[in-house]
Each structure stands twice: as structure tokens, then as C-alpha cells.
mmCIF file of the C-alpha atoms, coordinates in Angstrom:
data_MODEL
# 
_entry.id   MODEL 
# 
loop_
_atom_site.group_PDB 
_atom_site.id 
_atom_site.type_symbol 
_atom_site.label_atom_id 
_atom_site.label_alt_id 
_atom_site.label_comp_id 
_atom_site.label_asym_id 
_atom_site.label_entity_id 
_atom_site.label_seq_id 
_atom_site.pdbx_PDB_ins_code 
_atom_site.Cartn_x 
_atom_site.Cartn_y 
_atom_site.Cartn_z 
_atom_site.occupancy 
_atom_site.B_iso_or_equiv 
_atom_site.pdbx_formal_charge 
_atom_site.auth_seq_id 
_atom_site.auth_comp_id 
_atom_site.auth_asym_id 
_atom_site.auth_atom_id 
_atom_site.pdbx_PDB_model_num 
ATOM 1   C CA . MET A 1 1   ? 233.761 158.091 21.226 1.00 0.00 ? 1   MET A CA 1 
ATOM 2   C CA . SER A 1 2   ? 235.867 157.012 24.193 1.00 0.00 ? 2   SER A CA 1 
ATOM 3   C CA . GLU A 1 3   ? 234.269 156.284 27.527 1.00 0.00 ? 3   GLU A CA 1 
ATOM 4   C CA . THR A 1 4   ? 236.126 157.413 30.609 1.00 0.00 ? 4   THR A CA 1 
ATOM 5   C CA . THR A 1 5   ? 235.110 156.538 34.120 1.00 0.00 ? 5   THR A CA 1 
ATOM 6   C CA . GLN A 1 6   ? 235.487 159.069 36.878 1.00 0.00 ? 6   GLN A CA 1 
ATOM 7   C CA . GLY A 1 7   ? 235.735 157.975 40.488 1.00 0.00 ? 7   GLY A CA 1 
ATOM 8   C CA . LYS A 1 8   ? 236.501 154.695 42.183 1.00 0.00 ? 8   LYS A CA 1 
ATOM 9   C CA . THR A 1 9   ? 234.776 151.669 43.617 1.00 0.00 ? 9   THR A CA 1 
ATOM 10  C CA . THR A 1 10  ? 235.279 150.591 47.207 1.00 0.00 ? 10  THR A CA 1 
ATOM 11  C CA . VAL A 1 11  ? 234.319 147.222 48.623 1.00 0.00 ? 11  VAL A CA 1 
ATOM 12  C CA . SER A 1 12  ? 233.479 146.910 52.306 1.00 0.00 ? 12  SER A CA 1 
ATOM 13  C CA . PRO A 1 13  ? 235.177 144.221 54.380 1.00 0.00 ? 13  PRO A CA 1 
ATOM 14  C CA . GLU A 1 14  ? 231.743 142.693 54.991 1.00 0.00 ? 14  GLU A CA 1 
ATOM 15  C CA . VAL A 1 15  ? 231.438 141.955 51.266 1.00 0.00 ? 15  VAL A CA 1 
ATOM 16  C CA . LEU A 1 16  ? 234.840 140.254 51.251 1.00 0.00 ? 16  LEU A CA 1 
ATOM 17  C CA . THR A 1 17  ? 233.884 138.276 54.358 1.00 0.00 ? 17  THR A CA 1 
ATOM 18  C CA . THR A 1 18  ? 230.627 137.115 52.766 1.00 0.00 ? 18  THR A CA 1 
ATOM 19  C CA . ILE A 1 19  ? 232.360 136.044 49.556 1.00 0.00 ? 19  ILE A CA 1 
ATOM 20  C CA . ALA A 1 20  ? 235.013 134.118 51.514 1.00 0.00 ? 20  ALA A CA 1 
ATOM 21  C CA . ARG A 1 21  ? 232.436 132.476 53.796 1.00 0.00 ? 21  ARG A CA 1 
ATOM 22  C CA . LEU A 1 22  ? 230.138 131.350 50.980 1.00 0.00 ? 22  LEU A CA 1 
ATOM 23  C CA . SER A 1 23  ? 233.076 130.148 48.882 1.00 0.00 ? 23  SER A CA 1 
ATOM 24  C CA . ALA A 1 24  ? 234.404 128.038 51.751 1.00 0.00 ? 24  ALA A CA 1 
ATOM 25  C CA . LEU A 1 25  ? 230.994 126.567 52.581 1.00 0.00 ? 25  LEU A CA 1 
ATOM 26  C CA . GLY A 1 26  ? 230.621 125.529 48.929 1.00 0.00 ? 26  GLY A CA 1 
ATOM 27  C CA . VAL A 1 27  ? 233.586 123.157 49.186 1.00 0.00 ? 27  VAL A CA 1 
ATOM 28  C CA . PRO A 1 28  ? 232.672 119.502 49.824 1.00 0.00 ? 28  PRO A CA 1 
ATOM 29  C CA . GLY A 1 29  ? 233.948 118.400 53.222 1.00 0.00 ? 29  GLY A CA 1 
ATOM 30  C CA . VAL A 1 30  ? 233.428 121.755 54.953 1.00 0.00 ? 30  VAL A CA 1 
ATOM 31  C CA . SER A 1 31  ? 230.763 121.396 57.621 1.00 0.00 ? 31  SER A CA 1 
ATOM 32  C CA . ARG A 1 32  ? 230.670 124.963 58.909 1.00 0.00 ? 32  ARG A CA 1 
ATOM 33  C CA . LEU A 1 33  ? 232.823 127.860 60.003 1.00 0.00 ? 33  LEU A CA 1 
ATOM 34  C CA . ALA A 1 34  ? 234.164 128.039 63.538 1.00 0.00 ? 34  ALA A CA 1 
ATOM 35  C CA . PRO A 1 35  ? 233.552 131.158 65.606 1.00 0.00 ? 35  PRO A CA 1 
ATOM 36  C CA . VAL A 1 36  ? 236.567 133.429 65.994 1.00 0.00 ? 36  VAL A CA 1 
ATOM 37  C CA . SER A 1 37  ? 236.829 135.355 69.204 1.00 0.00 ? 37  SER A CA 1 
ATOM 38  C CA . GLY A 1 38  ? 238.810 138.449 70.047 1.00 0.00 ? 38  GLY A CA 1 
ATOM 39  C CA . GLY A 1 39  ? 241.252 140.319 67.878 1.00 0.00 ? 39  GLY A CA 1 
ATOM 40  C CA . VAL A 1 40  ? 240.901 143.467 65.829 1.00 0.00 ? 40  VAL A CA 1 
ATOM 41  C CA . ASN A 1 41  ? 238.033 142.016 63.790 1.00 0.00 ? 41  ASN A CA 1 
ATOM 42  C CA . ARG A 1 42  ? 235.835 141.917 66.873 1.00 0.00 ? 42  ARG A CA 1 
ATOM 43  C CA . LEU A 1 43  ? 236.412 145.624 67.498 1.00 0.00 ? 43  LEU A CA 1 
ATOM 44  C CA . PHE A 1 44  ? 235.347 146.517 63.988 1.00 0.00 ? 44  PHE A CA 1 
ATOM 45  C CA . LYS A 1 45  ? 232.700 143.784 63.663 1.00 0.00 ? 45  LYS A CA 1 
ATOM 46  C CA . ARG A 1 46  ? 234.523 142.397 60.634 1.00 0.00 ? 46  ARG A CA 1 
ATOM 47  C CA . GLY A 1 47  ? 234.146 138.673 60.524 1.00 0.00 ? 47  GLY A CA 1 
ATOM 48  C CA . ALA A 1 48  ? 233.647 138.507 64.276 1.00 0.00 ? 48  ALA A CA 1 
ATOM 49  C CA . GLY A 1 49  ? 232.273 135.131 65.186 1.00 0.00 ? 49  GLY A CA 1 
ATOM 50  C CA . ASP A 1 50  ? 231.796 133.814 61.672 1.00 0.00 ? 50  ASP A CA 1 
ATOM 51  C CA . GLY A 1 51  ? 235.081 132.019 61.072 1.00 0.00 ? 51  GLY A CA 1 
ATOM 52  C CA . VAL A 1 52  ? 236.607 134.556 58.695 1.00 0.00 ? 52  VAL A CA 1 
ATOM 53  C CA . ARG A 1 53  ? 239.223 137.213 59.336 1.00 0.00 ? 53  ARG A CA 1 
ATOM 54  C CA . ILE A 1 54  ? 239.954 139.654 56.539 1.00 0.00 ? 54  ILE A CA 1 
ATOM 55  C CA . GLU A 1 55  ? 242.695 142.237 56.294 1.00 0.00 ? 55  GLU A CA 1 
ATOM 56  C CA . THR A 1 56  ? 243.365 144.434 53.299 1.00 0.00 ? 56  THR A CA 1 
ATOM 57  C CA . GLU A 1 57  ? 246.463 146.355 52.352 1.00 0.00 ? 57  GLU A CA 1 
ATOM 58  C CA . GLU A 1 58  ? 246.341 148.436 49.180 1.00 0.00 ? 58  GLU A CA 1 
ATOM 59  C CA . ASN A 1 59  ? 244.705 146.092 46.630 1.00 0.00 ? 59  ASN A CA 1 
ATOM 60  C CA . THR A 1 60  ? 245.665 142.871 48.433 1.00 0.00 ? 60  THR A CA 1 
ATOM 61  C CA . VAL A 1 61  ? 243.449 140.707 50.649 1.00 0.00 ? 61  VAL A CA 1 
ATOM 62  C CA . PHE A 1 62  ? 244.756 138.532 53.487 1.00 0.00 ? 62  PHE A CA 1 
ATOM 63  C CA . ILE A 1 63  ? 242.285 135.913 54.711 1.00 0.00 ? 63  ILE A CA 1 
ATOM 64  C CA . ASP A 1 64  ? 242.221 133.528 57.652 1.00 0.00 ? 64  ASP A CA 1 
ATOM 65  C CA . MET A 1 65  ? 239.483 130.888 57.588 1.00 0.00 ? 65  MET A CA 1 
ATOM 66  C CA . HIS A 1 66  ? 238.555 128.911 60.714 1.00 0.00 ? 66  HIS A CA 1 
ATOM 67  C CA . LEU A 1 67  ? 236.766 125.746 59.657 1.00 0.00 ? 67  LEU A CA 1 
ATOM 68  C CA . ILE A 1 68  ? 235.010 122.721 61.061 1.00 0.00 ? 68  ILE A CA 1 
ATOM 69  C CA . LEU A 1 69  ? 235.209 119.820 58.620 1.00 0.00 ? 69  LEU A CA 1 
ATOM 70  C CA . GLN A 1 70  ? 233.017 116.789 58.098 1.00 0.00 ? 70  GLN A CA 1 
ATOM 71  C CA . GLU A 1 71  ? 234.335 113.451 59.279 1.00 0.00 ? 71  GLU A CA 1 
ATOM 72  C CA . ASN A 1 72  ? 236.262 111.126 56.971 1.00 0.00 ? 72  ASN A CA 1 
ATOM 73  C CA . VAL A 1 73  ? 237.615 113.787 54.629 1.00 0.00 ? 73  VAL A CA 1 
ATOM 74  C CA . ASN A 1 74  ? 241.168 114.437 53.494 1.00 0.00 ? 74  ASN A CA 1 
ATOM 75  C CA . ILE A 1 75  ? 242.042 117.556 55.493 1.00 0.00 ? 75  ILE A CA 1 
ATOM 76  C CA . ARG A 1 76  ? 244.859 118.594 53.171 1.00 0.00 ? 76  ARG A CA 1 
ATOM 77  C CA . GLU A 1 77  ? 242.693 118.242 50.061 1.00 0.00 ? 77  GLU A CA 1 
ATOM 78  C CA . VAL A 1 78  ? 239.708 120.097 51.556 1.00 0.00 ? 78  VAL A CA 1 
ATOM 79  C CA . SER A 1 79  ? 242.002 122.882 52.800 1.00 0.00 ? 79  SER A CA 1 
ATOM 80  C CA . ARG A 1 80  ? 243.612 123.272 49.383 1.00 0.00 ? 80  ARG A CA 1 
ATOM 81  C CA . ASN A 1 81  ? 240.187 123.348 47.708 1.00 0.00 ? 81  ASN A CA 1 
ATOM 82  C CA . VAL A 1 82  ? 238.979 126.035 50.127 1.00 0.00 ? 82  VAL A CA 1 
ATOM 83  C CA . GLN A 1 83  ? 242.093 128.128 49.457 1.00 0.00 ? 83  GLN A CA 1 
ATOM 84  C CA . GLN A 1 84  ? 241.617 127.879 45.697 1.00 0.00 ? 84  GLN A CA 1 
ATOM 85  C CA . ASN A 1 85  ? 237.857 128.487 45.820 1.00 0.00 ? 85  ASN A CA 1 
ATOM 86  C CA . VAL A 1 86  ? 238.115 131.534 48.091 1.00 0.00 ? 86  VAL A CA 1 
ATOM 87  C CA . ALA A 1 87  ? 241.041 133.056 46.180 1.00 0.00 ? 87  ALA A CA 1 
ATOM 88  C CA . ARG A 1 88  ? 239.329 132.578 42.819 1.00 0.00 ? 88  ARG A CA 1 
ATOM 89  C CA . ALA A 1 89  ? 236.050 134.079 44.058 1.00 0.00 ? 89  ALA A CA 1 
ATOM 90  C CA . ILE A 1 90  ? 237.722 137.188 45.499 1.00 0.00 ? 90  ILE A CA 1 
ATOM 91  C CA . GLN A 1 91  ? 239.836 137.699 42.377 1.00 0.00 ? 91  GLN A CA 1 
ATOM 92  C CA . GLU A 1 92  ? 236.942 137.196 39.943 1.00 0.00 ? 92  GLU A CA 1 
ATOM 93  C CA . MET A 1 93  ? 234.216 139.052 41.833 1.00 0.00 ? 93  MET A CA 1 
ATOM 94  C CA . VAL A 1 94  ? 236.200 141.939 43.289 1.00 0.00 ? 94  VAL A CA 1 
ATOM 95  C CA . GLY A 1 95  ? 239.403 142.044 41.255 1.00 0.00 ? 95  GLY A CA 1 
ATOM 96  C CA . MET A 1 96  ? 241.672 142.204 44.284 1.00 0.00 ? 96  MET A CA 1 
ATOM 97  C CA . GLU A 1 97  ? 244.921 140.300 44.673 1.00 0.00 ? 97  GLU A CA 1 
ATOM 98  C CA . ILE A 1 98  ? 245.273 137.554 47.283 1.00 0.00 ? 98  ILE A CA 1 
ATOM 99  C CA . GLY A 1 99  ? 248.126 137.831 49.781 1.00 0.00 ? 99  GLY A CA 1 
ATOM 100 C CA . HIS A 1 100 ? 247.231 134.579 51.515 1.00 0.00 ? 100 HIS A CA 1 
ATOM 101 C CA . VAL A 1 101 ? 244.338 132.331 52.439 1.00 0.00 ? 101 VAL A CA 1 
ATOM 102 C CA . ASN A 1 102 ? 245.302 130.616 55.686 1.00 0.00 ? 102 ASN A CA 1 
ATOM 103 C CA . ILE A 1 103 ? 243.183 127.655 56.749 1.00 0.00 ? 103 ILE A CA 1 
ATOM 104 C CA . HIS A 1 104 ? 242.768 126.791 60.426 1.00 0.00 ? 104 HIS A CA 1 
ATOM 105 C CA . ILE A 1 105 ? 240.989 123.492 61.120 1.00 0.00 ? 105 ILE A CA 1 
ATOM 106 C CA . GLU A 1 106 ? 239.297 123.993 64.478 1.00 0.00 ? 106 GLU A CA 1 
ATOM 107 C CA . ASP A 1 107 ? 237.305 120.761 64.766 1.00 0.00 ? 107 ASP A CA 1 
ATOM 108 C CA . ILE A 1 108 ? 235.722 117.788 62.996 1.00 0.00 ? 108 ILE A CA 1 
ATOM 109 C CA . ASP A 1 109 ? 231.967 117.192 63.017 1.00 0.00 ? 109 ASP A CA 1 
ATOM 110 C CA . TYR A 1 110 ? 231.501 113.541 63.918 1.00 0.00 ? 110 TYR A CA 1 
ATOM 111 C CA . ALA A 1 111 ? 228.170 111.824 63.441 1.00 0.00 ? 111 ALA A CA 1 
ATOM 112 C CA . ASP A 1 112 ? 226.318 110.844 66.588 1.00 0.00 ? 112 ASP A CA 1 
ATOM 113 C CA . SER A 1 113 ? 227.724 107.322 66.527 1.00 0.00 ? 113 SER A CA 1 
ATOM 114 C CA . GLU A 1 114 ? 228.543 106.207 70.040 1.00 0.00 ? 114 GLU A CA 1 
ATOM 115 C CA . VAL A 1 115 ? 230.253 102.856 70.411 1.00 0.00 ? 115 VAL A CA 1 
# 
């Protein structure tokens, strides 16, 4: 007996934003996400203020991550790890293709060490 599925599954942008945010925060060296102001996302409440901007076109996801890193980390390495982690999570959990994962380093969290 063959099983056929009728209908389709849709994934809200909020789900994609949550997956991207949690995947980025799971990477060593990422302190937190930087707030993003303005833009289309703010109008639609998608990723407004949480450091993630998501756009979808057909079955492809385009992601911009705004990060604040911990001090004394290799920025290039952390950025690459975030890109890989986020892309893998979206592909595995949702099955969508990744157009790009752009990383924007907004700041570094320095310890309260005044000289």
C-alpha cells in the first residue's frame, strides 16, 4: 500500500528566526545577538530587535546575523562556525536551502577590567 501525502507544510519566519538565533548562540565565542533596528523586518515583526534578519524566496533562506562576540576570540573562526551551524540547522530541521548567512560583528563584550 503506498502512502501519499496531500497538502503542504509552511514554516513561519518566526520559526526560522528562532532556529537561527539558537544556533548562533550555541557557538562558542558568541556572547549575544545585537539588536537590529529599522528595515522591513521591523514592519513585520520578523527578527526585529533580536539580531536576526530572515528573508525567504521560494525554498531558499537568506539570513543576516548581527552578533556581539566575547573578547579574545578569533572573529573569522567564530563567524565561520556560526555560518555553518545556522545553515546546517535550517537545512536539517526545515529542509530549506540556504542562500547566504551573512555575519555582522557589531561589538565585543569586554570584561569589566579597567586599567
